[in-house]
C-alpha positions as CSV (number, residue, x, y, z in Angstrom):
1,M,-22.4,32.4,-63.8
2,K,-22.5,29.9,-61.3
3,R,-24.2,30.5,-57.7
4,Y,-22.9,27.7,-55.3
5,K,-25.5,27.0,-52.7
6,Y,-23.1,26.4,-49.7
7,K,-24.4,23.9,-47.2
8,Y,-23.4,23.8,-43.4
9,G,-23.5,20.9,-41.4
10,I,-20.3,17.7,-40.6
11,T,-20.0,14.7,-42.3
12,L,-19.1,10.8,-40.8
13,V,-15.8,11.2,-41.5
14,E,-15.7,14.4,-39.2
15,I,-17.6,12.9,-36.4
16,L,-15.6,9.9,-36.7
17,V,-12.2,11.6,-36.1
18,V,-13.6,13.7,-33.4
19,V,-14.8,10.8,-31.3
20,A,-11.3,8.6,-32.1
21,I,-10.0,11.8,-31.2
22,I,-11.5,12.0,-27.7
23,A,-11.1,7.8,-26.7
24,I,-7.3,8.3,-27.4
25,L,-7.7,11.2,-24.6
26,A,-9.9,9.3,-22.5
27,T,-7.7,6.5,-22.2
28,M,-4.6,8.1,-22.0
29,V,-6.4,10.3,-18.7
30,I,-7.6,7.5,-17.1
31,G,-4.2,5.9,-17.9
32,I,-2.4,8.8,-16.1
33,A,-5.0,8.7,-12.9
34,S,-4.2,4.9,-12.4
35,R,-0.6,5.5,-11.9
36,I,-1.6,8.6,-9.7
37,K,-3.6,6.2,-7.4
38,D,-0.5,3.5,-7.5
39,Q,2.0,6.0,-6.8
40,S,-0.3,7.5,-4.2
41,K,-0.8,4.5,-2.4
42,E,3.4,3.0,-2.6
43,R,4.0,7.0,-0.9
44,G,1.4,6.0,1.5
45,L,3.1,2.7,2.0
46,E,6.6,4.4,2.9
47,S,4.9,6.8,5.3
48,T,3.3,3.6,6.8
49,F,6.6,1.6,7.1
50,T,8.3,5.0,8.1
51,L,5.9,4.9,11.3
52,L,6.5,1.2,12.2
53,E,10.8,1.5,11.8
54,S,9.4,4.0,14.5
55,A,7.9,2.0,16.7
56,L,10.4,-0.5,16.3
57,Q,13.3,1.5,17.2
58,E,11.6,2.9,20.3
59,Y,10.1,-0.8,21.4
60,C,13.9,-1.7,20.7
61,E,15.1,1.3,22.9
62,S,12.4,0.0,26.0
63,T,13.8,-4.0,25.4
64,G,17.2,-4.1,24.2
65,K,16.2,-6.4,21.0
66,F,13.2,-6.4,18.1
67,P,10.2,-8.3,18.6
68,E,12.3,-11.9,17.1
69,Q,9.5,-13.4,14.2
70,P,12.2,-15.8,12.5
71,E,9.9,-17.4,9.6
72,K,10.1,-16.5,6.5
73,N,6.9,-18.2,5.4
74,V,4.9,-15.3,3.7
75,A,1.7,-18.0,4.2
76,N,2.0,-16.9,7.5
77,A,1.4,-13.1,7.3
78,L,-1.5,-12.5,9.3
79,I,-0.3,-14.2,12.2
80,H,3.4,-12.5,11.8
81,S,1.2,-8.9,11.3
82,E,-0.6,-10.2,14.3
83,Y,2.4,-10.6,16.3
84,L,4.2,-7.1,15.3
85,Y,1.0,-5.1,16.1
86,R,0.8,-7.0,19.7
87,E,4.6,-6.6,20.7
88,L,4.6,-2.5,19.6
89,N,1.4,-2.4,21.8
90,L,2.8,-3.1,24.7
91,I,5.3,-0.4,24.8
92,P,4.3,3.0,25.5
93,E,6.2,4.9,23.4
94,S,5.7,2.6,20.5
95,R,2.3,2.4,21.4
96,E,1.6,6.0,20.9
97,I,3.3,5.7,17.5
98,L,1.2,3.3,16.2
99,G,-2.2,5.3,17.0
100,R,-0.7,7.6,14.1
101,I,-0.6,5.0,11.3
102,T,-4.0,5.4,8.9
103,E,-6.9,4.0,10.7
104,S,-7.6,2.0,7.6
105,L,-4.5,0.0,7.5
106,I,-5.7,-1.4,10.8
107,K,-7.3,-4.2,10.9
108,N,-9.5,-5.0,13.9
109,E,-7.9,-2.6,16.2
110,Y,-9.8,-3.4,19.2
111,G,-9.2,-7.0,18.6
112,T,-10.7,-10.0,20.5
113,I,-8.8,-12.9,21.5
114,D,-9.9,-14.6,18.7
115,T,-9.3,-11.9,15.7
116,P,-6.2,-10.2,16.9
117,P,-5.2,-6.0,15.2
118,E,-2.9,-6.5,12.1
119,I,-1.5,-4.2,9.6
120,Y,-2.5,-3.7,6.1
121,D,-1.0,-2.2,3.2
122,P,-2.6,0.3,1.1
123,W,-4.1,-2.6,-1.4
124,G,-5.9,-4.1,1.6
125,M,-3.4,-7.2,1.8
126,V,-1.8,-7.8,5.2
127,M,1.7,-7.1,5.8
128,D,4.8,-9.4,6.7
129,Y,7.0,-9.1,9.7
130,I,10.3,-10.6,9.8
131,Y,13.3,-10.2,11.8
132,V,16.0,-12.7,12.9
133,A,18.1,-11.5,15.6
134,G,21.4,-10.7,14.9
135,D,20.2,-8.8,12.1
136,N,20.3,-4.9,11.3
137,F,16.6,-4.1,11.3
138,P,13.7,-6.2,10.9
139,D,11.8,-6.0,7.7
140,M,8.6,-5.5,6.8
141,L,6.7,-6.7,3.3
142,S,4.0,-5.6,1.4
143,A,2.9,-7.2,-1.5
144,G,2.4,-4.4,-3.7
145,P,-0.1,-3.3,-6.3
146,D,-0.6,-7.6,-7.5
147,K,-1.4,-8.5,-3.8
148,I,0.8,-11.4,-4.8
149,F,3.9,-12.4,-1.8
150,G,7.0,-13.3,-4.2
151,T,6.2,-11.2,-7.6
152,A,8.5,-8.4,-9.2
153,D,6.4,-5.5,-7.6
154,D,6.8,-6.4,-3.9
155,I,7.8,-3.5,-1.5
156,S,9.9,-4.2,1.0
157,N,11.3,-1.2,4.2
158,K,14.7,-2.1,3.2
């Protein structure tokens, strides 16, 4: 009768299979985590749009009109954002609502003449503001995750 000697251990193939499984799981987790991060930024942007819409509504109730900004040139989004912040800050009710926007989205909050305050999106890009007299409501625009205006991932309040 033969006795077999069993050797305990793992083979190289088993190690490679385990490493491959771990790599696949890690890739899935990283993909899911980045999507969750983008979704939270999108929800934050929606919240900012809601606050700005409320501030604009208060501004309109006090002045009878929205701040006019007819230029539709995203190259001047910084100027448009500064204009929107300055106009909303003039009305006490609108100023109170502006104060509820996350501090990280307002740059130069205590601005000077050279650097007035601006409103940014969660991806760190300045938000654009457009309103032509006769429109129902102003349009606010974010460049979205790719940080480039005029692409498919731009996000608007409309």
